[in-house]
C-alpha positions in Angstrom: 128.2 112.5 46.1 126.3 113.7 49.2 126.4 117.4 49.9 124.9 119.8 52.4 123.3 122.9 50.8 124.6 126.2 52.3 121.8 128.2 50.6 118.5 127.4 49.1 118.6 126.4 45.4 115.3 126.3 43.6 116.0 123.1 41.6 117.8 121.2 44.4 116.5 122.0 47.9 116.6 124.3 50.9 119.3 125.4 53.2 120.7 122.5 55.2 119.3 119.8 53.1 121.6 116.8 52.5 121.2 115.8 48.9 122.9 113.4 46.4 124.3 115.0 43.2 126.7 113.9 40.5 130.4 114.2 41.6 131.2 116.6 38.8 128.3 118.9 39.6 129.4 119.0 43.2 133.1 119.4 42.7 132.9 121.8 39.7 129.9 123.9 40.6 128.4 123.7 44.0 131.4 123.4 46.2 133.6 126.1 44.5 130.8 128.6 44.6 130.1 127.9 48.3 126.6 126.7 47.6 127.3 123.4 49.3 130.0 121.2 50.9 130.6 117.5 51.2 128.4 115.8 53.8 130.9 114.2 56.1 130.2 113.6 59.8 132.5 116.5 60.8 130.9 118.9 58.3 127.4 118.0 59.4 128.3 118.9 63.0 130.0 122.1 62.0 127.1 123.1 59.8 124.6 123.0 62.6 126.3 126.1 64.1 126.8 127.8 60.8 123.1 127.1 59.9 122.0 129.3 62.9 124.1 132.1 61.7 123.0 131.7 58.0 119.3 131.6 59.1 119.8 134.9 61.0 121.3 136.6 58.0 118.5 135.1 55.8 115.8 136.6 58.1 117.5 140.0 57.9 117.6 139.8 54.1 114.0 138.9 53.9 112.9 141.7 56.2 115.0 144.2 54.3 113.5 143.0 51.0 110.0 143.2 52.5 110.5 146.8 53.5 111.7 147.7 50.0 108.8 145.7 48.5 106.3 147.6 50.7 107.6 150.9 49.3 107.7 149.6 45.7 104.1 148.2 45.9 102.9 151.8 46.3 105.2 153.1 43.5 104.0 154.2 40.1 106.4 155.0 37.3 105.7 156.7 34.0 107.6 155.9 30.9 107.3 158.3 27.9 107.6 156.6 24.5 107.3 157.7 20.9 104.4 156.3 19.0 103.4 156.1 15.4 100.0 155.8 13.7 97.3 153.9 15.6 99.4 154.3 18.9 102.0 151.7 17.9 105.3 152.0 19.8 108.6 152.6 18.1 110.5 149.8 19.8 109.4 148.5 23.2 109.6 149.2 26.9 112.3 146.9 28.4 113.4 146.1 31.9 116.2 148.6 31.6 113.7 151.3 30.9 111.8 150.4 34.1 115.1 150.3 36.1 115.9 153.8 34.8 112.5 155.1 35.8 112.9 153.6 39.3 116.4 155.0 39.6 114.9 158.5 39.1 112.8 157.8 42.1 115.8 156.7 44.2 115.6 152.9 43.9 118.6 150.8 43.0 117.2 147.7 41.3 119.1 145.2 39.2 117.4 144.8 35.8 117.6 141.0 36.1 115.2 141.2 39.0 112.5 142.7 36.8 110.2 139.9 35.6 108.9 140.7 32.2 107.8 137.8 30.1 108.3 139.9 27.0 108.9 143.7 26.4 105.9 146.0 26.7 104.8 147.0 23.2 101.6 149.0 23.9 100.4 152.1 25.7 98.7 151.5 29.0 99.1 150.6 32.6 101.0 147.4 33.5 101.7 145.6 36.7 105.4 144.5 36.7 106.8 142.0 39.2 110.2 142.6 40.8 111.8 139.6 42.5 113.7 141.2 45.3 114.4 137.9 47.1 113.3 134.4 46.3 110.6 134.8 48.9 109.7 138.5 48.2 108.1 139.8 45.0 107.0 143.5 44.6 104.6 144.8 42.1 105.1 148.2 40.4 102.6 150.0 38.3 104.2 151.1 35.0 102.3 153.7 33.0 103.4 153.7 29.3 102.3 157.0 27.9 102.7 158.9 24.6 105.6 161.4 24.4 104.4 164.8 23.2 
């Protein structure tokens, strides 16, 4: 089935692309979630107007994300952890710990936007990526220090 994408999807294409997908995928996933609609002549004509509006909203989202990213790039958060012998952590620093530290500084970030390959299990300074928007990634310095 041919569909028009209403938003950019990493594995499929960009906004406005006309792509061919399996009927079940289109009918059960893309169309009900308003990610796409069937590519008929009428829908293609109607989408040209909608695309202008969507691109305007997209530019606003990107600019808002960039302004937050500029603030976050300068931010440093300190996370106090308990350590044992030879400075080994009890547990690990997870994305939820980073979200909590950022919340104390006034940022409302979803923990799914924090990009940690694996939890932090050592003392030190780490650069953590935060994907605010598919096109905007901020870097925050996380200081993992010993709790006294």
